[in-house]
N, CA, C and O atoms as CSV, one atom per row, in Angstrom:
chain,resi,resn,atom,element,x,y,z
A,1,UNK,N,N,172.628,47.011,54.873
A,1,UNK,CA,C,172.758,47.266,53.467
A,1,UNK,C,C,174.152,46.876,52.985
A,1,UNK,O,O,175.140,47.123,53.677
A,2,UNK,N,N,174.234,46.282,51.827
A,2,UNK,CA,C,175.520,45.852,51.272
A,2,UNK,C,C,176.162,46.977,50.468
A,2,UNK,O,O,175.501,47.930,50.057
A,3,UNK,N,N,177.464,46.839,50.257
A,3,UNK,CA,C,178.222,47.842,49.503
A,3,UNK,C,C,177.632,48.041,48.112
A,3,UNK,O,O,177.522,49.175,47.644
A,4,UNK,N,N,177.252,46.955,47.449
A,4,UNK,CA,C,176.730,47.043,46.093
A,4,UNK,C,C,175.481,47.898,45.971
A,4,UNK,O,O,175.259,48.534,44.941
A,5,UNK,N,N,174.666,47.916,47.015
A,5,UNK,CA,C,173.457,48.723,46.989
A,5,UNK,C,C,173.771,50.200,47.194
A,5,UNK,O,O,173.074,51.069,46.671
A,6,UNK,N,N,174.822,50.477,47.958
A,6,UNK,CA,C,175.190,51.861,48.256
A,6,UNK,C,C,176.153,52.454,47.244
A,6,UNK,O,O,176.048,53.627,46.885
A,7,UNK,N,N,177.083,51.645,46.790
A,7,UNK,CA,C,178.158,52.142,45.930
A,7,UNK,C,C,178.582,51.058,44.936
A,7,UNK,O,O,179.518,50.305,45.207
A,8,UNK,N,N,177.909,50.973,43.800
A,8,UNK,CA,C,178.208,49.923,42.828
A,8,UNK,C,C,179.658,49.894,42.348
A,8,UNK,O,O,180.203,48.816,42.108
A,9,UNK,N,N,180.287,51.054,42.204
A,9,UNK,CA,C,181.681,51.087,41.753
A,9,UNK,C,C,182.602,50.474,42.802
A,9,UNK,O,O,183.540,49.755,42.458
A,10,UNK,N,N,182.344,50.751,44.071
A,10,UNK,CA,C,183.142,50.153,45.144
A,10,UNK,C,C,182.948,48.638,45.169
A,10,UNK,O,O,183.905,47.889,45.362
A,11,UNK,N,N,181.724,48.197,44.977
A,11,UNK,CA,C,181.440,46.760,44.941
A,11,UNK,C,C,182.188,46.098,43.778
A,11,UNK,O,O,182.688,44.981,43.910
A,12,UNK,N,N,182.259,46.788,42.655
A,12,UNK,CA,C,182.994,46.271,41.495
A,12,UNK,C,C,184.478,46.087,41.834
A,12,UNK,O,O,185.071,45.075,41.458
A,13,UNK,N,N,185.078,47.041,42.532
A,13,UNK,CA,C,186.490,46.924,42.915
A,13,UNK,C,C,186.700,45.734,43.835
A,13,UNK,O,O,187.660,44.982,43.667
A,14,UNK,N,N,185.820,45.557,44.799
A,14,UNK,CA,C,185.937,44.426,45.725
A,14,UNK,C,C,185.761,43.109,44.983
A,14,UNK,O,O,186.531,42.170,45.184
A,15,UNK,N,N,184.752,43.041,44.128
A,15,UNK,CA,C,184.498,41.815,43.369
A,15,UNK,C,C,185.665,41.467,42.453
A,15,UNK,O,O,186.023,40.297,42.322
A,16,UNK,N,N,186.251,42.463,41.825
A,16,UNK,CA,C,187.397,42.223,40.940
A,16,UNK,C,C,188.590,41.699,41.735
A,16,UNK,O,O,189.260,40.760,41.304
A,17,UNK,N,N,188.856,42.296,42.886
A,17,UNK,CA,C,189.965,41.836,43.731
A,17,UNK,C,C,189.733,40.399,44.178
A,17,UNK,O,O,190.663,39.592,44.182
A,18,UNK,N,N,188.501,40.074,44.554
A,18,UNK,CA,C,188.186,38.709,44.997
A,18,UNK,C,C,188.281,37.716,43.836
A,18,UNK,O,O,188.842,36.631,43.988
A,19,UNK,N,N,187.738,38.084,42.692
A,19,UNK,CA,C,187.740,37.202,41.524
A,19,UNK,C,C,189.152,36.830,41.096
A,19,UNK,O,O,189.420,35.682,40.743
A,20,UNK,N,N,190.051,37.806,41.128
A,20,UNK,CA,C,191.423,37.562,40.700
A,20,UNK,C,C,192.325,37.080,41.835
A,20,UNK,O,O,193.535,36.950,41.648
A,21,UNK,N,N,191.757,36.819,42.992
A,21,UNK,CA,C,192.503,36.212,44.090
A,21,UNK,C,C,193.531,37.113,44.746
A,21,UNK,O,O,194.549,36.633,45.246
A,22,UNK,N,N,193.277,38.413,44.750
A,22,UNK,CA,C,194.230,39.318,45.402
A,22,UNK,C,C,194.225,39.074,46.908
A,22,UNK,O,O,193.183,38.775,47.491
A,23,UNK,N,N,195.373,39.202,47.523
A,23,UNK,CA,C,195.477,39.011,48.968
A,23,UNK,C,C,195.002,40.228,49.741
A,23,UNK,O,O,194.392,40.101,50.803
A,24,UNK,N,N,195.285,41.410,49.204
A,24,UNK,CA,C,194.988,42.655,49.905
A,24,UNK,C,C,194.380,43.653,48.924
A,24,UNK,O,O,194.793,43.734,47.767
A,25,UNK,N,N,193.392,44.410,49.400
A,25,UNK,CA,C,192.830,45.519,48.640
A,25,UNK,C,C,193.002,46.772,49.491
A,25,UNK,O,O,192.316,46.953,50.497
A,26,UNK,N,N,193.929,47.634,49.071
A,26,UNK,CA,C,194.178,48.880,49.801
A,26,UNK,C,C,193.204,49.942,49.327
A,26,UNK,O,O,192.999,50.116,48.126
A,27,UNK,N,N,192.603,50.651,50.273
A,27,UNK,CA,C,191.646,51.696,49.923
A,27,UNK,C,C,191.602,52.772,50.995
A,27,UNK,O,O,191.777,52.498,52.182
A,28,UNK,N,N,191.366,53.993,50.557
A,28,UNK,CA,C,191.123,55.081,51.504
A,28,UNK,C,C,189.627,55.234,51.743
A,28,UNK,O,O,189.209,56.092,52.520
A,29,UNK,N,N,188.826,54.423,51.092
A,29,UNK,CA,C,187.375,54.525,51.179
A,29,UNK,C,C,186.866,53.828,52.449
A,29,UNK,O,O,186.584,52.630,52.444
A,30,UNK,N,N,186.758,54.590,53.515
A,30,UNK,CA,C,186.257,54.039,54.782
A,30,UNK,C,C,184.735,54.171,54.883
A,30,UNK,O,O,184.125,53.609,55.792
A,31,UNK,N,N,184.141,54.885,53.987
A,31,UNK,CA,C,182.686,55.035,54.021
A,31,UNK,C,C,181.991,53.757,53.560
A,31,UNK,O,O,181.046,53.307,54.209
A,32,UNK,N,N,182.435,53.169,52.462
A,32,UNK,CA,C,181.756,51.994,51.921
A,32,UNK,C,C,182.576,50.712,51.990
A,32,UNK,O,O,182.009,49.621,51.922
A,33,UNK,N,N,183.879,50.814,52.122
A,33,UNK,CA,C,184.691,49.605,51.978
A,33,UNK,C,C,185.410,49.192,53.260
A,33,UNK,O,O,185.138,48.116,53.792
A,34,UNK,N,N,186.300,50.006,53.754
A,34,UNK,CA,C,187.156,49.607,54.878
A,34,UNK,C,C,186.599,50.120,56.202
A,34,UNK,O,O,187.207,50.971,56.852
A,35,UNK,N,N,185.450,49.603,56.592
A,35,UNK,CA,C,184.912,49.994,57.896
A,35,UNK,C,C,184.288,48.796,58.599
A,35,UNK,O,O,183.947,47.797,57.967
A,36,UNK,N,N,184.147,48.909,59.885
A,36,UNK,CA,C,183.726,47.781,60.717
A,36,UNK,C,C,182.291,47.337,60.473
A,36,UNK,O,O,181.920,46.237,60.883
A,37,UNK,N,N,181.482,48.145,59.827
A,37,UNK,CA,C,180.092,47.781,59.580
A,37,UNK,C,C,179.905,47.032,58.264
A,37,UNK,O,O,179.136,46.073,58.199
A,38,UNK,N,N,180.601,47.462,57.220
A,38,UNK,CA,C,180.423,46.817,55.916
A,38,UNK,C,C,181.312,45.603,55.710
A,38,UNK,O,O,180.939,44.694,54.967
A,39,UNK,N,N,182.474,45.562,56.344
A,39,UNK,CA,C,183.399,44.450,56.099
A,39,UNK,C,C,182.830,43.078,56.439
A,39,UNK,O,O,182.963,42.171,55.618
A,40,UNK,N,N,182.209,42.868,57.587
A,40,UNK,CA,C,181.666,41.537,57.860
A,40,UNK,C,C,180.646,41.090,56.808
A,40,UNK,O,O,180.631,39.924,56.415
A,41,UNK,N,N,179.798,42.010,56.354
A,41,UNK,CA,C,178.821,41.679,55.315
A,41,UNK,C,C,179.522,41.373,53.998
A,41,UNK,O,O,179.171,40.419,53.303
A,42,UNK,N,N,180.507,42.185,53.666
A,42,UNK,CA,C,181.252,41.987,52.421
A,42,UNK,C,C,181.952,40.637,52.421
A,42,UNK,O,O,181.867,39.889,51.447
A,43,UNK,N,N,182.649,40.322,53.519
A,43,UNK,CA,C,183.348,39.044,53.601
A,43,UNK,C,C,182.362,37.873,53.546
A,43,UNK,O,O,182.668,36.834,52.962
A,44,UNK,N,N,181.193,38.035,54.146
A,44,UNK,CA,C,180.177,36.985,54.103
A,44,UNK,C,C,179.678,36.728,52.692
A,44,UNK,O,O,179.535,35.578,52.277
A,45,UNK,N,N,179.415,37.796,51.958
A,45,UNK,CA,C,178.954,37.663,50.572
A,45,UNK,C,C,180.009,36.966,49.725
A,45,UNK,O,O,179.683,36.085,48.929
A,46,UNK,N,N,181.270,37.353,49.889
A,46,UNK,CA,C,182.347,36.734,49.105
A,46,UNK,C,C,182.497,35.262,49.450
A,46,UNK,O,O,182.641,34.428,48.555
A,47,UNK,N,N,182.465,34.930,50.740
A,47,UNK,CA,C,182.564,33.518,51.148
A,47,UNK,C,C,181.403,32.709,50.589
A,47,UNK,O,O,181.598,31.604,50.084
A,48,UNK,N,N,180.194,33.260,50.678
A,48,UNK,CA,C,179.012,32.556,50.156
A,48,UNK,C,C,179.122,32.307,48.656
A,48,UNK,O,O,178.586,31.325,48.143
A,49,UNK,N,N,179.818,33.198,47.956
A,49,UNK,CA,C,180.018,33.045,46.509
A,49,UNK,C,C,181.201,32.130,46.196
A,49,UNK,O,O,181.485,31.861,45.029
A,50,UNK,N,N,181.886,31.655,47.227
A,50,UNK,CA,C,183.030,30.772,47.010
A,50,UNK,C,C,184.292,31.491,46.583
A,50,UNK,O,O,185.185,30.879,45.996
A,51,UNK,N,N,184.381,32.781,46.867
A,51,UNK,CA,C,185.557,33.558,46.472
A,51,UNK,C,C,186.480,33.781,47.663
A,51,UNK,O,O,186.038,33.870,48.808
A,52,UNK,N,N,187.767,33.869,47.365
A,52,UNK,CA,C,188.750,34.203,48.387
A,52,UNK,C,C,188.554,35.658,48.788
A,52,UNK,O,O,188.399,36.527,47.930
A,53,UNK,N,N,188.560,35.921,50.068
A,53,UNK,CA,C,188.343,37.277,50.564
A,53,UNK,C,C,189.666,38.021,50.697
A,53,UNK,O,O,190.519,37.613,51.485
A,54,UNK,N,N,189.855,39.104,49.944
A,54,UNK,CA,C,191.065,39.897,50.159
A,54,UNK,C,C,190.931,40.687,51.460
A,54,UNK,O,O,189.822,41.040,51.860
A,55,UNK,N,N,192.028,40.956,52.103
A,55,UNK,CA,C,192.005,41.840,53.261
A,55,UNK,C,C,191.760,43.241,52.729
A,55,UNK,O,O,192.548,43.748,51.930
A,56,UNK,N,N,190.678,43.870,53.163
A,56,UNK,CA,C,190.348,45.230,52.733
A,56,UNK,C,C,190.773,46.156,53.861
A,56,UNK,O,O,190.234,46.109,54.967
A,57,UNK,N,N,191.748,46.996,53.556
A,57,UNK,CA,C,192.408,47.764,54.613
A,57,UNK,C,C,192.923,49.084,54.057
A,57,UNK,O,O,193.204,49.194,52.863
A,58,UNK,N,N,193.044,50.081,54.921
A,58,UNK,CA,C,193.605,51.359,54.469
A,58,UNK,C,C,195.123,51.235,54.359
A,58,UNK,O,O,195.730,50.434,55.069
A,59,UNK,N,N,195.739,52.022,53.476
A,59,UNK,CA,C,197.197,51.980,53.373
A,59,UNK,C,C,197.884,52.286,54.708
A,59,UNK,O,O,198.906,51.683,55.033
A,60,UNK,N,N,197.325,53.215,55.472
A,60,UNK,CA,C,197.913,53.563,56.766
A,60,UNK,C,C,197.925,52.361,57.707
A,60,UNK,O,O,198.943,52.057,58.330
A,61,UNK,N,N,196.796,51.691,57.802
A,61,UNK,CA,C,196.721,50.522,58.682
A,61,UNK,C,C,197.619,49.393,58.166
A,61,UNK,O,O,198.237,48.674,58.951
A,62,UNK,N,N,197.684,49.249,56.868
A,62,UNK,CA,C,198.543,48.229,56.268
A,62,UNK,C,C,200.004,48.456,56.662
A,62,UNK,O,O,200.714,47.515,57.014
A,63,UNK,N,N,200.437,49.701,56.598
A,63,UNK,CA,C,201.825,50.009,56.949
A,63,UNK,C,C,202.067,49.860,58.447
A,63,UNK,O,O,203.164,49.484,58.860
A,64,UNK,N,N,201.057,50.149,59.266
A,64,UNK,CA,C,201.200,50.015,60.712
A,64,UNK,C,C,201.301,48.555,61.131
A,64,UNK,O,O,201.954,48.237,62.125
A,65,UNK,N,N,200.666,47.678,60.386
A,65,UNK,CA,C,200.630,46.262,60.741
A,65,UNK,C,C,201.012,45.423,59.526
A,65,UNK,O,O,200.168,44.746,58.938
A,66,UNK,N,N,202.261,45.473,59.163
A,66,UNK,CA,C,202.722,44.783,57.959
A,66,UNK,C,C,202.491,43.276,58.019
A,66,UNK,O,O,202.370,42.635,56.975
A,67,UNK,N,N,202.428,42.703,59.203
A,67,UNK,CA,C,202.214,41.261,59.318
A,67,UNK,C,C,200.741,40.895,59.189
A,67,UNK,O,O,200.427,39.743,58.888
A,68,UNK,N,N,199.840,41.827,59.405
A,68,UNK,CA,C,198.391,41.626,59.362
A,68,UNK,C,C,197.896,40.633,60.402
A,68,UNK,O,O,196.752,40.183,60.335
A,69,UNK,N,N,198.739,40.291,61.353
A,69,UNK,CA,C,198.343,39.291,62.341
A,69,UNK,C,C,197.312,39.822,63.319
A,69,UNK,O,O,196.568,39.041,63.911
A,70,UNK,N,N,197.254,41.129,63.498
A,70,UNK,CA,C,196.288,41.662,64.451
A,70,UNK,C,C,195.167,42.438,63.762
A,70,UNK,O,O,194.458,43.209,64.409
A,71,UNK,N,N,195.006,42.243,62.477
A,71,UNK,CA,C,193.961,42.944,61.731
A,71,UNK,C,C,192.591,42.457,62.201
A,71,UNK,O,O,192.250,41.291,62.004
A,72,UNK,N,N,191.816,43.326,62.812
A,72,UNK,CA,C,190.539,42.951,63.393
A,72,UNK,C,C,189.518,42.519,62.336
A,72,UNK,O,O,188.583,41.782,62.648
A,73,UNK,N,N,189.689,42.970,61.095
A,73,UNK,CA,C,188.699,42.675,60.081
A,73,UNK,C,C,189.204,41.699,59.029
A,73,UNK,O,O,188.643,41.610,57.937
A,74,UNK,N,N,190.248,40.979,59.351
A,74,UNK,CA,C,190.791,40.013,58.417
A,74,UNK,C,C,189.812,38.850,58.275
A,74,UNK,O,O,189.341,38.318,59.280
A,75,UNK,N,N,189.501,38.452,57.058
A,75,UNK,CA,C,188.525,37.389,56.881
A,75,UNK,C,C,189.052,36.043,57.379
A,75,UNK,O,O,190.248,35.759,57.305
A,76,UNK,N,N,188.164,35.252,57.870
A,76,UNK,CA,C,188.522,33.909,58.307
A,76,UNK,C,C,188.358,32.982,57.107
A,76,UNK,O,O,187.235,32.683,56.701
A,77,UNK,N,N,189.460,32.532,56.545
A,77,UNK,CA,C,189.410,31.695,55.332
A,77,UNK,C,C,189.699,30.262,55.702
A,77,UNK,O,O,189.707,29.390,54.833
């Protein structure tokens, strides 16, 4: 199931970040956005739509890995 089907408001935030070309989308929402199950699907949908995929990550993880070089869910652009 995609984020949009479960949480339309969360999907709107992701779509807005992608549309405006943001590099990173910080969120505490690990239920629908920043988790290992939804991220691959989310990144796939954005790529299929021709949009740049922002890194969707929690603020804590962002601060732990400021370089983002080891981010397991970083989209392949």
